[in-house]
Steps between C-alpha positions, in 0.01 A plus 500: 500500500468126456598455867215730605257305282618172648452639853148612410418155364631338817293740712186431295552126513555509878179701543313249280642209703402670826148562368465140382618382842245732662229356275609146582499586870148634461385190314634275774268656763207268584236777479622596155492135387148465641387815319650374173319171543170680551563715192588197286191314621278798415652585162202370299259713703730801478531458125118480468458813715756692296323393178163619633646830621668551163171441319320743737772757446484460121120535510516813721772646280292435189191659653694801630654573162201422276392845373174370350395340828591812694301721261200263511514494881518879516205533260300245702556695818413820318172352384421386856588837656332722239137424601583539866678829428206627296253404773717674763511814284120491465452466874748783564321726250163418662641581843640833378169592335306398812732712713439800273122448509500470879694827525244673276213375720684578828249768598188285460374257759380145440159454657308190598299487177815541288659207691189284443513589133870402487423163657297410188804557274628164364863595559429589862315172544794311347741676732282435806471128413875476462557680828255270678658185351850626585404569862338153524817331372713699749268398783512133398881502482522670841266235649711220346822644642349560843 
């Protein structure tokens, strides 16, 4: 058994010698020597970059694992989204109610005098002013692009 162990040690040492010769052969190549020179010249910059990347990683890791920050962020987004969500719900409810009312009045016709009366409604006036301003902006943009 000791002979087998000795043979294994010889095999391992010959492999190690071959690998060290391969490494020495690689180091003797001019392009490898040039690359090593460039690396050694740039070691201070590389060390600075690694330090900055490590700090950025540590910061990102701290932010990603901070439960308080995550909860505060989630609550902040919730507070931002809630008014928009409520407004969208109100608009959707108004649209549903308007649809129901228009179905109820489907048999009646809207005459000229009813339209003139509607034009005096402040909400209709507001909508017409918006539509006019929107169309003006579209026309101006089209003229600029043309």
